[in-house]
MOPAC internal coordinates of N, CA, C and O (Angstrom, degrees):
PM7 1SCF
backbone

  N    0.0000 0     0.00 0     0.00 0    0    0    0
  C    1.4465 1     0.00 0     0.00 0    1    0    0
  C    1.5290 1   109.08 1     0.00 0    2    1    0
  O    1.2310 1   120.92 1   -42.11 1    3    2    1
  N    1.3017 1   115.85 1   137.89 1    3    2    1
  C    1.4531 1   122.62 1  -178.86 1    5    3    2
  C    1.5228 1   109.18 1   -94.54 1    6    5    3
  O    1.2310 1   120.41 1   -46.59 1    7    6    5
  N    1.3368 1   116.81 1   133.41 1    7    6    5
  C    1.4592 1   121.40 1   177.26 1    9    7    6
  C    1.5273 1   108.60 1  -119.33 1   10    9    7
  O    1.2310 1   121.39 1   -31.57 1   11   10    9
  N    1.3308 1   114.95 1   148.43 1   11   10    9
  C    1.4597 1   119.80 1   176.33 1   13   11   10
  C    1.5226 1   109.39 1  -135.78 1   14   13   11
  O    1.2310 1   121.01 1   -22.01 1   15   14   13
  N    1.3177 1   115.67 1   157.99 1   15   14   13
  C    1.4571 1   122.72 1   174.86 1   17   15   14
  C    1.5285 1   108.60 1   -80.14 1   18   17   15
  O    1.2310 1   120.89 1   -49.45 1   19   18   17
  N    1.3387 1   115.91 1   130.55 1   19   18   17
  C    1.4647 1   120.65 1  -175.24 1   21   19   18
  C    1.5249 1   110.86 1  -130.95 1   22   21   19
  O    1.2310 1   120.37 1   -39.90 1   23   22   21
  N    1.3205 1   116.90 1   140.10 1   23   22   21
  C    1.4606 1   123.30 1   166.42 1   25   23   22
  C    1.5167 1   105.82 1  -111.71 1   26   25   23
  O    1.2310 1   120.54 1   -59.93 1   27   26   25
  N    1.3334 1   116.58 1   120.07 1   27   26   25
  C    1.4618 1   121.44 1  -176.82 1   29   27   26
  C    1.5197 1   107.99 1  -125.77 1   30   29   27
  O    1.2310 1   120.87 1   -47.54 1   31   30   29
  N    1.3471 1   115.95 1   132.46 1   31   30   29
  C    1.4636 1   120.06 1   179.30 1   33   31   30
  C    1.5141 1   110.22 1  -154.28 1   34   33   31
  O    1.2310 1   121.08 1   -17.11 1   35   34   33
  N    1.3330 1   115.54 1   162.89 1   35   34   33
  C    1.4465 1   121.75 1   177.29 1   37   35   34
  C    1.5153 1   112.84 1    81.92 1   38   37   35
  O    1.2310 1   121.32 1     2.61 1   39   38   37
  N    1.3262 1   115.08 1  -177.39 1   39   38   37
  C    1.4574 1   121.34 1   177.27 1   41   39   38
  C    1.5238 1   108.11 1  -147.88 1   42   41   39
  O    1.2310 1   121.60 1   -16.96 1   43   42   41
  N    1.3008 1   114.55 1   163.04 1   43   42   41
  C    1.4603 1   120.30 1  -176.39 1   45   43   42
  C    1.5096 1   109.47 1   118.72 1   46   45   43
  O    1.2310 1   120.72 1    21.97 1   47   46   45
  N    1.3194 1   116.23 1  -158.03 1   47   46   45
  C    1.4659 1   119.55 1   179.72 1   49   47   46
  C    1.5310 1   108.90 1   -65.74 1   50   49   47
  O    1.2310 1   120.38 1   -40.38 1   51   50   49
  N    1.3416 1   116.87 1   139.62 1   51   50   49
  C    1.4619 1   119.24 1  -177.31 1   53   51   50
  C    1.5237 1   112.47 1   -70.74 1   54   53   51
  O    1.2310 1   121.52 1   -37.05 1   55   54   53
  N    1.3201 1   114.70 1   142.95 1   55   54   53
  C    1.4605 1   122.92 1   177.01 1   57   55   54
  C    1.5249 1   106.62 1  -133.64 1   58   57   55
  O    1.2310 1   120.21 1   -64.52 1   59   58   57
  N    1.3205 1   117.21 1   115.48 1   59   58   57
  C    1.4630 1   122.34 1  -178.53 1   61   59   58
  C    1.5245 1   108.69 1   -97.90 1   62   61   59
  O    1.2310 1   121.08 1   -51.11 1   63   62   61
  N    1.3318 1   115.54 1   128.89 1   63   62   61
  C    1.4630 1   121.65 1   179.85 1   65   63   62
  C    1.5210 1   109.11 1  -111.61 1   66   65   63
  O    1.2310 1   120.51 1   -58.69 1   67   66   65
  N    1.3208 1   116.64 1   121.31 1   67   66   65
  C    1.4604 1   122.78 1   178.81 1   69   67   66
  C    1.5216 1   108.95 1  -111.25 1   70   69   67
  O    1.2310 1   120.60 1   -52.51 1   71   70   69
  N    1.3083 1   116.45 1   127.49 1   71   70   69
  C    1.4659 1   121.28 1   179.41 1   73   71   70
  C    1.5225 1   110.80 1   -78.48 1   74   73   71
  O    1.2310 1   121.01 1   -13.45 1   75   74   73
  N    1.3139 1   115.68 1   166.55 1   75   74   73
  C    1.4545 1   121.37 1   175.63 1   77   75   74
  C    1.5220 1   111.62 1   -77.25 1   78   77   75
  O    1.2310 1   120.75 1   -11.94 1   79   78   77
  N    1.3158 1   116.16 1   168.06 1   79   78   77
  C    1.4553 1   121.55 1   180.00 1   81   79   78
  C    1.5307 1   109.21 1   -62.65 1   82   81   79
  O    1.2310 1   121.09 1   -45.47 1   83   82   81
  N    1.3279 1   115.51 1   134.53 1   83   82   81
  C    1.4560 1   121.23 1   178.99 1   85   83   82
  C    1.5142 1   113.44 1    85.46 1   86   85   83
  O    1.2310 1   119.76 1  -169.25 1   87   86   85
  N    1.3093 1   118.06 1    10.75 1   87   86   85
  C    1.4641 1   120.53 1  -178.34 1   89   87   86
  C    1.5195 1   108.84 1  -122.44 1   90   89   87
  O    1.2310 1   120.02 1    20.62 1   91   90   89
  N    1.3254 1   117.56 1  -159.38 1   91   90   89
  C    1.4684 1   123.47 1   179.27 1   93   91   90
  C    1.5178 1   108.72 1  -155.31 1   94   93   91
  O    1.2310 1   120.37 1    -4.30 1   95   94   93
  N    1.3446 1   116.89 1   175.70 1   95   94   93
  C    1.4669 1   120.53 1  -173.61 1   97   95   94
  C    1.5213 1   112.63 1   -58.99 1   98   97   95
  O    1.2310 1   119.73 1   151.89 1   99   98   97
  N    1.3300 1   118.12 1   -28.11 1   99   98   97
  C    1.4589 1   121.04 1  -177.83 1  101   99   98
  C    1.5249 1   113.26 1   -62.71 1  102  101   99
  O    1.2310 1   119.86 1   167.85 1  103  102  101
  N    1.3196 1   117.88 1   -12.15 1  103  102  101
  C    1.4687 1   120.43 1   175.29 1  105  103  102
  C    1.5254 1   110.28 1   -58.67 1  106  105  103
  O    1.2310 1   120.50 1   153.74 1  107  106  105
  N    1.3386 1   116.64 1   -26.26 1  107  106  105
  C    1.4679 1   122.27 1  -178.79 1  109  107  106
  C    1.5250 1   113.00 1   -89.66 1  110  109  107
  O    1.2310 1   119.10 1   177.65 1  111  110  109
  N    1.3195 1   119.33 1    -2.35 1  111  110  109
  C    1.4627 1   123.65 1  -175.03 1  113  111  110
  C    1.5351 1   113.51 1   -48.81 1  114  113  111
  O    1.2310 1   118.55 1   136.43 1  115  114  113
  N    1.3367 1   120.36 1   -43.57 1  115  114  113
  C    1.4657 1   119.53 1  -177.45 1  117  115  114
  C    1.5308 1   114.97 1   -61.71 1  118  117  115
  O    1.2310 1   119.80 1   157.71 1  119  118  117
  N    1.3378 1   117.99 1   -22.29 1  119  118  117
  C    1.4699 1   119.60 1  -176.30 1  121  119  118
  C    1.5294 1   113.87 1  -116.93 1  122  121  119
  O    1.2310 1   119.71 1   177.80 1  123  122  121
  N    1.3278 1   118.16 1    -2.20 1  123  122  121
  C    1.4618 1   120.54 1  -174.66 1  125  123  122
  C    1.5242 1   112.76 1   -57.86 1  126  125  123
  O    1.2310 1   119.86 1   129.60 1  127  126  125
  N    1.3116 1   117.88 1   -50.40 1  127  126  125
  C    1.4622 1   119.39 1  -176.93 1  129  127  126
  C    1.5277 1   112.02 1   -67.46 1  130  129  127
  O    1.2310 1   120.18 1   145.84 1  131  130  129
  N    1.3136 1   117.25 1   -34.16 1  131  130  129
  C    1.4726 1   120.06 1   176.60 1  133  131  130
  C    1.5253 1   110.53 1   -63.78 1  134  133  131
  O    1.2310 1   120.49 1   134.97 1  135  134  133
  N    1.3077 1   116.67 1   -45.03 1  135  134  133
  C    1.4639 1   120.75 1   179.57 1  137  135  134
  C    1.5300 1   111.26 1   -69.24 1  138  137  135
  O    1.2310 1   120.44 1   143.92 1  139  138  137
  N    1.3372 1   116.76 1   -36.08 1  139  138  137
  C    1.4629 1   120.97 1  -178.26 1  141  139  138
  C    1.5254 1   112.29 1   -69.44 1  142  141  139
  O    1.2310 1   119.82 1   165.61 1  143  142  141
  N    1.3078 1   117.94 1   -14.39 1  143  142  141
  C    1.4653 1   120.19 1   176.68 1  145  143  142
  C    1.5235 1   111.14 1   -65.61 1  146  145  143
  O    1.2310 1   120.06 1   157.11 1  147  146  145
  N    1.3406 1   117.49 1   -22.89 1  147  146  145
  C    1.4637 1   120.90 1  -177.60 1  149  147  146
  C    1.5255 1   114.35 1  -127.62 1  150  149  147
  O    1.2310 1   120.07 1   172.26 1  151  150  149
  N    1.3407 1   117.47 1    -7.74 1  151  150  149
  C    1.4640 1   121.29 1  -175.01 1  153  151  150
  C    1.5185 1   111.13 1  -137.26 1  154  153  151
  O    1.2310 1   121.17 1   -19.87 1  155  154  153
  N    1.3211 1   115.37 1   160.13 1  155  154  153
  C    1.4546 1   120.07 1   162.68 1  157  155  154
  C    1.5213 1   104.72 1   -83.88 1  158  157  155
  O    1.2310 1   120.46 1   -68.87 1  159  158  157
  N    1.3245 1   116.73 1   111.13 1  159  158  157
  C    1.4612 1   121.59 1  -175.56 1  161  159  158
  C    1.5213 1   108.72 1   -96.77 1  162  161  159
  O    1.2310 1   121.26 1   -50.69 1  163  162  161
  N    1.3232 1   115.19 1   129.31 1  163  162  161
  C    1.4589 1   122.46 1   179.61 1  165  163  162
  C    1.5275 1   106.89 1  -121.84 1  166  165  163
  O    1.2310 1   121.10 1   -76.34 1  167  166  165
  N    1.3396 1   115.51 1   103.66 1  167  166  165
  C    1.4638 1   121.28 1   178.26 1  169  167  166
  C    1.5230 1   106.93 1  -108.84 1  170  169  167
  O    1.2310 1   120.23 1   -53.35 1  171  170  169
  N    1.3145 1   117.17 1   126.65 1  171  170  169
  C    1.4601 1   119.31 1  -175.21 1  173  171  170
  C    1.5150 1   111.86 1  -129.43 1  174  173  171
  O    1.2310 1   122.27 1   -24.14 1  175  174  173
  N    1.3285 1   113.25 1   155.86 1  175  174  173
  C    1.4596 1   120.50 1   169.82 1  177  175  174
  C    1.5184 1   106.28 1   -86.04 1  178  177  175
  O    1.2310 1   120.21 1   -60.93 1  179  178  177
  N    1.3162 1   117.20 1   119.07 1  179  178  177
  C    1.4618 1   120.08 1   175.57 1  181  179  178
  C    1.5256 1   109.44 1   -60.16 1  182  181  179
  O    1.2310 1   119.45 1   -25.53 1  183  182  181
  N    1.3271 1   118.66 1   154.47 1  183  182  181
  C    1.4630 1   120.86 1  -179.94 1  185  183  182
  C    1.5283 1   111.95 1   -53.63 1  186  185  183
  O    1.2310 1   121.60 1   -48.85 1  187  186  185
  N    1.3459 1   114.54 1   131.15 1  187  186  185
  C    1.4570 1   121.03 1   179.54 1  189  187  186
  C    1.5199 1   114.06 1    88.27 1  190  189  187
  O    1.2310 1   120.09 1  -178.30 1  191  190  189
  N    1.3305 1   117.43 1     1.70 1  191  190  189
  C    1.4641 1   121.56 1   179.90 1  193  191  190
  C    1.5213 1   109.84 1  -126.16 1  194  193  191
  O    1.2310 1   120.64 1   -24.64 1  195  194  193
  N    1.3420 1   116.37 1   155.36 1  195  194  193
  C    1.4539 1   120.11 1   179.54 1  197  195  194
  C    1.5195 1   110.60 1    55.90 1  198  197  195
  O    1.2310 1   120.67 1    50.95 1  199  198  197
  N    1.3324 1   116.32 1  -129.05 1  199  198  197
  C    1.4653 1   121.34 1  -179.69 1  201  199  198
  C    1.5235 1   113.61 1   -98.34 1  202  201  199
  O    1.2310 1   119.97 1  -171.57 1  203  202  201
  N    1.3143 1   117.67 1     8.43 1  203  202  201
  C    1.4702 1   120.58 1   178.40 1  205  203  202
  C    1.5218 1   110.30 1   -84.07 1  206  205  203
  O    1.2310 1   120.56 1   -41.19 1  207  206  205
  N    1.3381 1   116.53 1   138.81 1  207  206  205
  C    1.4599 1   118.98 1   176.75 1  209  207  206
  C    1.5293 1   111.57 1   -63.74 1  210  209  207
  O    1.2310 1   121.64 1   -17.26 1  211  210  209
  N    1.2971 1   114.47 1   162.74 1  211  210  209
  C    1.4648 1   121.39 1  -179.73 1  213  211  210
  C    1.5288 1   111.07 1   -63.75 1  214  213  211
  O    1.2310 1   120.97 1   -16.02 1  215  214  213
  N    1.3144 1   115.75 1   163.98 1  215  214  213
  C    1.4600 1   121.15 1   174.23 1  217  215  214
  C    1.5255 1   109.47 1   -64.23 1  218  217  215
  O    1.2310 1   120.11 1   -29.24 1  219  218  217
  N    1.3255 1   117.40 1   150.76 1  219  218  217
  C    1.4699 1   119.62 1   178.01 1  221  219  218
  C    1.5281 1   111.04 1   -65.41 1  222  221  219
  O    1.2310 1   120.55 1   -18.83 1  223  222  221
  N    1.3258 1   116.56 1   161.17 1  223  222  221
  C    1.4660 1   119.96 1   175.66 1  225  223  222
  C    1.5294 1   110.14 1   -54.67 1  226  225  223
  O    1.2310 1   121.00 1   -38.21 1  227  226  225
  N    1.3162 1   115.69 1   141.79 1  227  226  225
  C    1.4551 1   120.79 1   179.02 1  229  227  226
  C    1.5190 1   113.94 1    92.72 1  230  229  227
  O    1.2310 1   120.36 1   171.67 1  231  230  229
  N    1.3358 1   116.93 1    -8.33 1  231  230  229
  C    1.4621 1   120.96 1   177.54 1  233  231  230
  C    1.5199 1   108.37 1  -101.47 1  234  233  231
  O    1.2310 1   120.39 1   -39.71 1  235  234  233
  N    1.3187 1   116.85 1   140.29 1  235  234  233
  C    1.4600 1   121.18 1   179.93 1  237  235  234
  C    1.5257 1   110.53 1   -95.96 1  238  237  235
  O    1.2310 1   121.01 1   -31.84 1  239  238  237
  N    1.3344 1   115.68 1   148.16 1  239  238  237
  C    1.4682 1   121.11 1   177.49 1  241  239  238
  C    1.5225 1   109.46 1   -84.76 1  242  241  239
  O    1.2310 1   121.45 1  -108.28 1  243  242  241
  N    1.3071 1   114.84 1    71.72 1  243  242  241
  C    1.4625 1   121.37 1   176.47 1  245  243  242
  C    1.5193 1   107.44 1  -151.23 1  246  245  243
  O    1.2310 1   120.00 1     4.41 1  247  246  245
  N    1.2984 1   117.61 1  -175.59 1  247  246  245
  C    1.4519 1   121.25 1  -177.73 1  249  247  246
  C    1.5299 1   111.73 1   -59.81 1  250  249  247
  O    1.2310 1   120.29 1   138.32 1  251  250  249
  N    1.3212 1   117.04 1   -41.68 1  251  250  249
  C    1.4565 1   120.78 1  -179.04 1  253  251  250
  C    1.5379 1   110.83 1   -63.47 1  254  253  251
  O    1.2310 1   120.18 1   133.15 1  255  254  253
  N    1.3233 1   117.26 1   -46.85 1  255  254  253
  C    1.4638 1   120.88 1  -179.63 1  257  255  254
  C    1.5100 1   111.96 1   -63.78 1  258  257  255
  O    1.2310 1   120.40 1   138.12 1  259  258  257
  N    1.3194 1   116.85 1   -41.88 1  259  258  257
  C    1.4627 1   120.67 1   179.44 1  261  259  258
  C    1.5199 1   110.90 1   -67.32 1  262  261  259
  O    1.2310 1   119.98 1   138.77 1  263  262  261
  N    1.3170 1   117.64 1   -41.23 1  263  262  261
  C    1.4596 1   121.09 1  -179.68 1  265  263  262
  C    1.5315 1   111.50 1   -65.68 1  266  265  263
  O    1.2310 1   120.03 1   156.28 1  267  266  265
  N    1.3131 1   117.54 1   -23.72 1  267  266  265
  C    1.4664 1   119.87 1   176.52 1  269  267  266
  C    1.5186 1   112.00 1   -67.41 1  270  269  267
  O    1.2310 1   119.93 1   148.52 1  271  270  269
  N    1.3446 1   117.73 1   -31.48 1  271  270  269
  C    1.4627 1   119.76 1  -175.57 1  273  271  270
  C    1.5329 1   113.44 1   -93.65 1  274  273  271
  O    1.2310 1   119.36 1   155.92 1  275  274  273
  N    1.3199 1   118.83 1   -24.08 1  275  274  273
  C    1.4610 1   119.97 1  -175.62 1  277  275  274
  C    1.5292 1   113.96 1   -59.37 1  278  277  275
  O    1.2310 1   118.45 1   135.87 1  279  278  277
  N    1.3172 1   120.55 1   -44.13 1  279  278  277
  C    1.4747 1   118.38 1   178.38 1  281  279  278
  C    1.5283 1   112.89 1   -57.38 1  282  281  279
  O    1.2310 1   119.93 1   141.02 1  283  282  281
  N    1.3242 1   117.73 1   -38.98 1  283  282  281
  C    1.4628 1   120.57 1   178.74 1  285  283  282
  C    1.5288 1   111.19 1   -64.18 1  286  285  283
  O    1.2310 1   120.37 1   141.88 1  287  286  285
  N    1.3151 1   116.90 1   -38.12 1  287  286  285
  C    1.4625 1   120.17 1  -179.44 1  289  287  286
  C    1.5167 1   112.07 1   -61.53 1  290  289  287
  O    1.2310 1   120.26 1   142.75 1  291  290  289
  N    1.3127 1   117.11 1   -37.25 1  291  290  289
  C    1.4527 1   120.30 1  -176.50 1  293  291  290
  C    1.5247 1   113.04 1   -88.21 1  294  293  291
  O    1.2310 1   119.81 1   164.34 1  295  294  293
  N    1.3052 1   117.97 1   -15.66 1  295  294  293
  C    1.4700 1   121.47 1   176.00 1  297  295  294
  C    1.5160 1   111.57 1   -85.20 1  298  297  295
  O    1.2310 1   120.34 1   153.63 1  299  298  297
  N    1.3372 1   116.96 1   -26.37 1  299  298  297
  C    1.4574 1   121.90 1  -171.18 1  301  299  298
  C    1.5164 1   111.15 1  -117.15 1  302  301  299
  O    1.2310 1   119.23 1   -81.82 1  303  302  301
  N    1.3465 1   119.07 1    98.18 1  303  302  301
  C    1.4744 1   120.14 1  -179.91 1  305  303  302
  C    1.5182 1   113.05 1   -56.71 1  306  305  303
  O    1.2310 1   119.25 1   147.51 1  307  306  305
  N    1.3190 1   119.04 1   -32.49 1  307  306  305
  C    1.4630 1   120.68 1  -178.42 1  309  307  306
  C    1.5253 1   112.17 1   -71.51 1  310  309  307
  O    1.2310 1   119.53 1   171.27 1  311  310  309
  N    1.3343 1   118.50 1    -8.73 1  311  310  309
  C    1.4567 1   120.80 1   179.05 1  313  311  310
  C    1.5179 1   111.09 1   -77.44 1  314  313  311
  O    1.2310 1   120.35 1   168.11 1  315  314  313
  N    1.3117 1   116.94 1   -11.89 1  315  314  313
  C    1.4713 1   120.20 1  -178.25 1  317  315  314
  C    1.5180 1   109.60 1   -96.03 1  318  317  315
  O    1.2310 1   120.98 1   -39.17 1  319  318  317
  N    1.3295 1   115.73 1   140.83 1  319  318  317
  C    1.4719 1   120.93 1   174.56 1  321  319  318
  C    1.5025 1   110.15 1   -80.71 1  322  321  319
  O    1.2310 1   120.10 1   180.00 1  323  322  321

């Protein structure tokens, strides 16, 4: 099971924020509270960035490798820290 570091705040319709390559969830810090006023904001460190562990063996550090793990993260609440 893949786990990632998550900052979650607010309530309402969910809004997932994904940072760019080489960054972390804190890239969204300037707008998090504004967005959380109307949404449940979920900002995460993609695998291998910030405080999230690296991708499992066999996964590549590119768009394809990252896209392989994202569906699992959103299907499995226990995958989030």
